[in-house]
N, C-alpha and C positions, 0 to 999 in steps of 0.2 A: 504494500500500500504506500501511496505517496506520503511525504512528510506531513502535509497538511490535508487531511482527508476528513470530510464530514461523514461520520459513521452513523447510520441508522440501520442496524442489522436486525434481521428477522430470524426467528427460531421457533422451529416446530419444537384475729387478731385483737386484740383489745379494741377499745373504742377508737374510731377513726379520728384523724385530724381533719376536721371539717369546718369550713365557713358555714354560717347558719342560713344556707339557701338550698335546702333539700326539702321536698323531692324535686327531681328534675322534670322537665316536660319536653315535648318534641318540637322540632322546627318545621318549617313549611314542607320540606322534603325529608326523605329518610337518609340523606347523605351523611356519612360519618367521615371524620378526618382525625388521624392520629399522627402527631409529630413526635419522633424519637430523636433525642439529642444525645450524641455520643461525645462525652466530655473528655478531653485529653488529646485530641487530634488523631483520628484514624489514618493509618497508612493505606492510602487508596491503591497504591501499586501492589500491596499485599492482598487486600480484599478482592481487588479486580486486576490481576496481573495482565499487563499488555505483552503477552508472550509472543505475539506476532511482530512486534517491533524489533528490527534487527539489532538494536543496541540494548535491548532489555536484559538479556542474560549477563552481558559484561558489566553493565551499570549496576545491577543489583547484586552481583556476586553471590555470596552465601545465602542471600535472602531470595534468590530467584526461584521461581517455580517454572521450570523449563518444559515439563511434560504434564500439562494440566489435564485433569480428567473431566472437568466440567466446562467445556468450551462453549462460549456464547456465539462466537463467529471466528473468522480467521485471524482476528487481532486480540480479542479479549476473552478471559475466562473468569469464573468465580473460584475463589479459594476452595480447596477440597473440603474444608470444614462446613461449608455453607450448602448442605445438601437440600434443605427445605426451600431455600430461596431459589436454588437451581430448578427445583420442581415447579415453583411458581413462574419462573421464566419460561419453562417449556409449556406451561399452561396459559401462557400469554397474560400473566397477572403481575409481571415485574418489568419495570424499565430501569436500566442502569445508566447513570450519568457519570461521565468521567472528565477529568481536567476541569472540574468545577470548583468555584470558590466564591466567597462573599467579597465585598469590596476591600476587605482587610488585606494588607500586604506586609505586615510585620510578623513577629513570632512570639507574642505574649498570649498565653491561654486566656487570661482575664479580658484583655482588650479584644481578642478574637471572638470570644463568646459574647461580649457586649455588642459588637456589630452584627453578629449572627442573629441575635435575639431582638435587638432594637429595630433593625431594618433600616438604619440610617447609614450615611456615608462618613459621618464624623463620630469619633469616640465621645461617649456621653452626650450624643446628639438627641437623646430622648430618655425620659424616665419610665416610659411604658414600652411594651413590646408590640411587634407588628401583628401578632396573632390576636392580641387583645383588641387592637384597633380594628382588625378585620371583623370581629364579632358584630360590631355595630352595622356592618354592611351586609350581613347575612339576612335573607328573608325570614321573617318570623311568622308563626301562626297567630291568629287573632287572640289577643289576651296574653301573648308571650312577650317577655323581655329578654335581652341578651344575657342577663346575669344567671340564667338557668341553663345555658347551653354548654358551657365548658367546664372541664375538671382537670386539675393537675394531679398526676399520680406521683406525689413527691412530698417530702417532709415540709418543704417550703415552696411556695409558688415561684417558678422560674421567671426571669425577666420577660421572656417572650409572651407570657400570659398575664403580666401585671398591667394595670391601667384602670381607666374609668369604668369599664365594664366589669362588674364584680363577677368572680368565678368561684368555683368550689375546689376543694382539695381533699385528697384522701391518701393515706399511706398506711401500710401494715404497722401495727404496733411493735415496738421493740421490747415491750413488757409482756409477761405471761398473760394469757387470756383471763378475763374476769369471769368468775363462775356465775351461773344464772341467779343464785340466791342473792349475791352481792348486787347484781344489776337490778333486781327487783327492789331491794332495799333503797337503792339510789333513786329509782323511779318513784317509790312511795314518798321519799324525802322531798322530791321536787314536784310532786303531783299538784300542789296548789300554786305553783309558780309557772305561769303559762310560758314565759320565755325559756326557762331552762328545761322544762318538761318537753317542749317542742323540739329543742335542740338535741336532747338526749334521744328522743325517738327517731329523729332524723339520722343521728349517728348510728344507731342500732340498725335502722333500715339500710343504710349504706353498707354496713358490714354484712348484712343479710344478702344484699345483692352480690357483694364480692364473693360470698360463699365460704365454705369450709376450706381448711388446708392453708390458710394464710399464716404460715409459720412466721415466728419472729425473725427479724433480719440480723440476728446477732453476728453472723459471720460476715455481714456486709462490710465491716470495718477493714477486713483483710482483702476482700474481693467484692467490689461494688456490684458485680454481676450475680452474686449469690442469691439475691432476692428478686432478680429480674423476672424470672419465670412466674413467680407469684404475683408480681405487679402487673404483668401483661395479662395474666389470667383474670385478675380483677378488672382491668381496663376493658377487656372484652365483654365482661358481664354488665358493666355499667352501660356501655354503648349499645349492647344488645337489648337492654330493657326498653319496653315500649314507651315508658315515661322517663327514660334516662337521658344523659347528655349526648351531644352529637360531636363534640370536639374533645380530644384528650391530648395531654402532653406527658411524655415519659422521658426521664433523663437517666443516664447511667455513665459513670466514670470508668477510669482504668485503661485508657487508650494511649497513654503517654509512654511509648515503648522505646526508651532510650537505650536499654541494655537487654541482651539475650532475647531478642524478638522472636527468632525462629522463622522457619519457612513453612513447609507442609506440616511440621510438628513443632510444638513448643508453646511458649507463653501466648503469643498472639493467636495461634491456631486454636488454642483452648478457649480464648475469649470470643473468637468468631463463632465457634461451635455453640457457646452459651447464648450468644446473641441470636443466632439462627434458630435455636430451639425456642427461645422466648418469643420471637416473632411468629413462629408457627403456633405456639400456645395462644397468642393473641388471635390468630386466624380461627382456630378451632373454638375458642371461647366466644367469639362473635357469632358463631352459628350462621343462620340465614342472613344476618346483617352484613356479613363479609361481602356480599354482592354489591352493597352500597358504600363500601369503604375504600378510602385512599389513605395509605400509610406511608409517610415520608421519613426516611432515616438520614440524618445529616450530622456533620461534625464541624468544628470551628476552622480548621485548616488541615493540610496534609503533612507529609513528612519528607525528609530529604530522599532523593533518588538513591544515593549511594549509602552503603552501610558505614557506620562509624566505628571507632576503635573498641567499643564495648559490644559489638555484634548487634547493635540496634540502629535506630534512625533518629535523627534530630528534627526539630520543628521545621516544617516546610511551608508550602503554599497550596497548590491545587491538590484535590483529592477526588473521591468518588461519592456518590449519593445513590440512594435506592428509593424508588417509588413503587409500592406494591398494593394490591387489593383487587377485589372482584370488580371494582369500578374502573380499573386501569386498562388502557389499551396497550398491553405489554408485549413481551417477547422481543424487546429491542434494546440496543445500546445507543445512546445519544451522546456523541462526543465529537468535537472538532479537535482531532488529535494533533498535538503540537510536535510530537516526536521526542526522542530521548538522546539525541546527539548533543554534544557539549553546547553547540551554538543554539540549540532549541530550548535549553533549560532556562528557567527564570533565575537570574543572578548566578548562573552557572552551577546551580545545585538542586533546584526544585523543579517539579513538574509545573509547566507554565499553565496558568489559568486561561481558558478560552471560552468558558461558559459561566455566566453570572448566576449564582444561586438564586438571586431574586427573580430571575426569569422563570425558574422552576416553581417558586412559591406563587408567583402571579398566575401561572398556568393552572395550578391546582385550585387556588382560591377563587379564580374567576369561573372556570368551567365546572368545578365540582361543588363549591359552596355558594355560588351565585353572587359573589362580591363584584360590583361594577368596575369597569376599567377606570373610570374617573376617580373612584375612591381609592383603587389600588395605586394610582399614579400620584394622587395628592395627599392622602392621609396615611395609607398603610405603609407605603414605601416612598417617602418624599425624596425628590431629587434623583429619581430612578428612570428618567425618560429613556436612557440608553439601554436599559435592561428590558427588552420586549418580552412579553409573556409567551412562553412556549405553548403551542397549540397541539391539539390531537393527543393529549395525554390521557383524557378520560373517554371511556367507551360512550358511544352514542346509543341511547336507549331506543 
């Protein structure tokens, strides 16, 4: 393939941490949207190796996957740990984006995540997040307000979902489950207080939707992915409920692979396998609602092309992203591939960004959630005229 080729390839718990706005209700349509943020900077060339690039093997060295088993086309493959996502690709329910990045061009996790979530072009350019701003542009049913639409599956609401539109939050408790007798005593204690009684019942209802098996995330301090499967299971049940939310945000750390990254096996391979399983759990938990779902997996930036002295990779620029769901027109890789020769790299070390991540966001928010073009351009992603929305990402019904 030429150095600059546009590729569109075809292939056959305890009480919840809740804000006091439960129960949820439905939007005008049944469209669901899940944003998964991978904190720490995922190595895009590891998750989606460009094995067909003539410089890939030499540039990646010990990290190269030169005989991929899950080829997407003649250029790209999925990491062998991501078997469920590969199945989604073959079922035409996955689009892979490569050489993608936000407007950020430095290498600070905090600043990179700030721009990724604020949707601005300047650091600290907004105190709210682009997804929160987009909620106001979603069509709502009669009697509905946007504060019932979204939920953050996290201990704290991430920046992308903070703002004027109030949202809900839920997270598995790190404490042992409270027994039924204690819960009844608490309910009796607050039975004459309408405010606290309502909030308690809302929390219990949310835990009921999330279901059994929400084990405490005590191991999460060592590995942020330990509780990911439980969180995605809960997210699917929330979104699948007839009166549940329609937008969810999930975040998971642990992608800063400076040392001992590994290739087909190793630290990163294990993390990708856990991610892959968690995303599959989300799909199965959604049940029939999967057909109305778009799930976008993003990270703040990529990693260096070459391996470093500790058999890992350092902070980079462009990376990959995944868009999956029953509502997705998938089975494609979308990439304006820049190449991996020395002269093709960004600052002679990173994969060069050729696709603005905001174009992906706009394409999903507009076609799937019904946010107008004018709102996307002026409020959701200000100063983003050059980042045109990608079209044809969503299946036509």
